ZAMAR-61704 format. One line per 3 residues: number of its first residue (from 1); their letters; for each residue x, y, z of C-alpha. Coordinates in steps of 0.2 Angstrom, whole numbers, plus 2048, in hexadecimal, padded with zeros to 3 digits. Example, Ala and Ser with C-alpha at 12.3 -4.5 7.8 and 13.67 -1.06 7.14 Angstrom:
ZAMAR-61704
1	AS	83E 7EA 827 ~ 844 7FB 824
END
This chain:
ZAMAR-61704
1	MAR	513 7FA 36D ~ 514 7FE 37F ~ 50B 7F5 38D
4	SDF	501 804 391 ~ 4FA 804 37F ~ 4F3 7F3 382
7	DEF	4EB 7F9 392 ~ 4E1 806 388 ~ 4D9 7F8 37E
10	PKK	4C6 7F6 382 ~ 4C4 7E7 38E ~ 4B5 7DF 386
13	RAP	4B0 7CD 382 ~ 4AD 7C9 36F ~ 49B 7C7 36A
16	LFW	49F 7B5 366 ~ 4A4 7B1 378 ~ 492 7B7 37E
19	WFL	48A 7AD 371 ~ 494 79D 375 ~ 490 7A0 388
22	ANI	47D 7A2 385 ~ 47C 792 37B ~ 486 788 388
25	LAV	47A 78E 395 ~ 46A 78A 38A ~ 471 779 387
28	SFA	474 776 399 ~ 463 77C 39E ~ 45B 771 391
31	ITS	465 761 397 ~ 461 765 3A9 ~ 44E 767 3A5
34	WIV	44E 757 39B ~ 456 74D 3A9 ~ 44A 755 3B6
37	CLN	43B 751 3AC ~ 441 740 3A8 ~ 443 73C 3BA
40	LFR	432 744 3BF ~ 428 73A 3B2 ~ 430 729 3B2
43	DPT	42D 723 3C4 ~ 41B 723 3CB ~ 421 71B 3DB
46	NPT	428 72C 3E0 ~ 41A 736 3E8 ~ 41E 747 3E0
49	SYK	420 73F 3CF ~ 410 735 3D1 ~ 405 744 3D5
52	LMM	40D 74E 3C7 ~ 40A 740 3BA ~ 3F8 73E 3C0
55	KVG	3F6 751 3BF ~ 3FC 753 3AD ~ 3F4 743 3A6
58	RLE	404 738 3A5 ~ 3FC 72B 3B0 ~ 3EA 724 3B1
61	SPI	3E1 720 3C1 ~ 3E2 70D 3C6 ~ 3D8 704 3B9
64	AFS	3C8 6FA 3BE ~ 3CC 6EB 3B4 ~ 3BF 6DE 3AF
67	PLE	3C4 6CC 3B3 ~ 3C7 6C9 3A0 ~ 3D1 6D9 39E
70	TPV	3DE 6D7 3AD ~ 3F0 6D7 3A8 ~ 3F8 6C6 3A4
73	PMK	403 6C1 3B3 ~ 415 6BA 3B3 ~ 40E 6AC 3BD
76	DSD	401 6A7 3CA ~ 407 6A2 3DC ~ 3FF 698 3EA
79	PKE	406 699 3FC ~ 413 68C 3F9 ~ 419 694 3E9
82	LEA	41A 6A5 3F2 ~ 425 69E 3FF ~ 431 696 3F2
85	QFQ	431 6A6 3E7 ~ 435 6B2 3F5 ~ 43C 6AA 404
88	SFS	44E 6AC 3FF ~ 44D 6BE 3F8 ~ 459 6CA 400
91	QTD	452 6DA 407 ~ 45B 6E4 3F9 ~ 453 6D9 3EC
94	LEI	442 6DB 3F4 ~ 443 6EE 3F4 ~ 447 6EE 3E2
97	LNK	439 6E2 3DE ~ 42C 6EB 3E8 ~ 430 6FB 3E0
100	ELR	42D 6F3 3CF ~ 41D 6EB 3D5 ~ 416 6FC 3DB
103	RAY	41C 704 3CB ~ 412 6F7 3C1 ~ 402 6FA 3CB
106	LSN	403 70D 3CA ~ 406 70D 3B7 ~ 3F7 701 3B5
109	FKK	403 6F2 3B0 ~ 409 6FA 3A0 ~ 419 6EF 3A3
112	PKF	413 6E0 3AE ~ 423 6D6 3AD ~ 423 6D1 3C0
115	LTY	410 6D0 3C2 ~ 40B 6C1 3CD ~ 3F9 6BC 3D2
118	VTG	3F7 6B4 3E3 ~ 3EB 6A5 3E4 ~ 3E5 69A 3F2
121	EYR	3DC 699 403 ~ 3E1 6A5 412 ~ 3DA 6A5 423
124	IIG	3D5 6B7 428 ~ 3DE 6BD 438 ~ 3DB 6D0 437
127	VEN	3D1 6DD 42E ~ 3D4 6F0 42E ~ 3CD 6FF 424
130	LTE	3D8 707 417 ~ 3DA 71A 41A ~ 3E2 728 410
133	DDF	3F3 724 418 ~ 3F3 713 40F ~ 3F8 70F 3FD
136	LSP	3E6 70D 3F8 ~ 3D6 713 3FF ~ 3C8 713 403
139	GIV	3C6 700 407 ~ 3CB 6F3 413 ~ 3DB 6E8 415
142	VKA	3DA 6D6 41A ~ 3E8 6CD 422 ~ 3E8 6BA 421
145	QAL	3F3 6AA 423 ~ 3F5 69D 415 ~ 3EB 68D 415
148	IRP	3F1 67D 40C ~ 3E7 66D 409 ~ 3F2 65D 40A
151	DVV	3E6 656 3FD ~ 3D6 65A 3F5 ~ 3CA 653 402
154	ADP	3D5 658 411 ~ 3D1 668 41C ~ 3DD 676 419
157	LPY	3EB 678 425 ~ 3F4 688 42A ~ 404 68C 420
160	PVF	412 699 425 ~ 40E 6A5 417 ~ 404 6B5 41A
163	LEC	3FC 6C3 40F ~ 3F2 6D2 411 ~ 3E6 6D6 403
166	LFP	3E1 6E8 3FF ~ 3CF 6EA 3FA ~ 3CC 6FB 3F3
169	SKD	3B9 6FE 3F4 ~ 3AD 70B 3F8 ~ 3A0 6FF 401
172	ATT	3AC 6F3 40A ~ 3AC 6F3 41D ~ 3B6 6EA 42A
175	ESF	3A6 6E0 42D ~ 3A7 6D9 41B ~ 3B4 6CC 422
178	QLG	3B3 6C1 431 ~ 3C3 6BC 43B ~ 3C6 6A9 438
181	NTL	3BD 6A9 428 ~ 3C6 6A4 418 ~ 3CB 6B0 40A
184	TLI	3CC 6A7 3FA ~ 3D6 6AF 3EB ~ 3D3 6A8 3DA
187	KQR	3DC 6AE 3CB ~ 3CD 6AF 3BF ~ 3C3 6B9 3CC
190	ECA	3CD 6C5 3D7 ~ 3DE 6C5 3CD ~ 3E7 6CA 3DD
193	AIL	3F7 6D2 3D8 ~ 407 6D3 3E3 ~ 40B 6E5 3E8
196	NIG	418 6E2 3F6 ~ 422 6D3 3FC ~ 428 6D4 40E
199	ETV	42B 6C9 41D ~ 423 6C5 42E ~ 428 6BB 43D
202	FED	41E 6AB 440 ~ 423 69E 44D ~ 434 6A7 44F
205	RET	439 6A7 43D ~ 437 6B2 42E ~ 42A 6AE 422
208	VFV	423 6B6 412 ~ 416 6C4 414 ~ 40E 6CB 403
211	TVV	403 6D9 400 ~ 3F6 6D6 3F1 ~ 3E8 6E0 3E9
214	PLA	3DA 6D9 3DE ~ 3DB 6E1 3CD ~ 3CA 6DB 3C7
217	AVE	3BD 6E8 3CB ~ 3AF 6DB 3D0 ~ 3A3 6D8 3DE
220	HTT	3AC 6CE 3EB ~ 3A2 6C2 3F6 ~ 3A9 6BD 407
223	ESG	3A8 6AC 40F ~ 39B 6B4 41B ~ 390 6BA 40D
226	STF	394 6CC 40D ~ 397 6D5 3FC ~ 3A0 6E4 3F6
229	TIT	3A7 6EB 3E6 ~ 3B9 6ED 3E3 ~ 3BC 6FE 3DD
232	PPV	3CE 705 3D9 ~ 3D1 717 3E0 ~ 3D3 726 3D6
235	MAN	3E5 728 3DC ~ 3F0 71D 3E6 ~ 3FC 723 3F4
238	PEA	40E 71F 3EF ~ 414 727 400 ~ 40C 719 40A
241	SLP	416 70A 410 ~ 412 6F8 40D ~ 40D 6ED 415
244	AFP	3FD 6F7 41A ~ 3F8 6EC 429 ~ 3FF 6F2 43A
END
């Protein structure tokens, strides 16, 4: 057969080729969609994912736990234990741990493997309102320095560990706490869970600075006698950085 005879054959693809191509495209689209959906619905620390998960009901609003229903923590830590736990952490380790701590809070502690409650006495050195730009709002944030008692009857002494406590509340004001007063955190009452672990400079050296939030939705009474109700917000703000205190 001459070459010209071949050139006269119709130049078309067999139907099997198009069927095969359509299936390849369909499988590729399905895999891509599955991967995108998996990424969108597994990381509530991503602001876009969090909003989408809340919108479609894959996440609940932060739960107002009662003191008897709060998640069981991995441990409770006073100021000395906080320093021993986190003083030697590298920045990379802290970033990984902080993401897991925020993920646990945003998912209402479905997997509270790193949950730690902070306890002890802390001297208040700052009070600010929480706004929509913060991780939680409305409410107030209290900054305080740890106090340690050398023995049971001794007066508390300043200790180089700091914290900020986010109090989500509709009726708390900055006047609820007085500078110089003591913030006392008790596991059975506040259940103050760590949200973030960072560092701050104190007397020319780096020291531990943690962000906590009470999980028990109770009426909190300050040392000055003011009272307010701890109320979790409808939604958190994963875009906000921590610590919240300027």
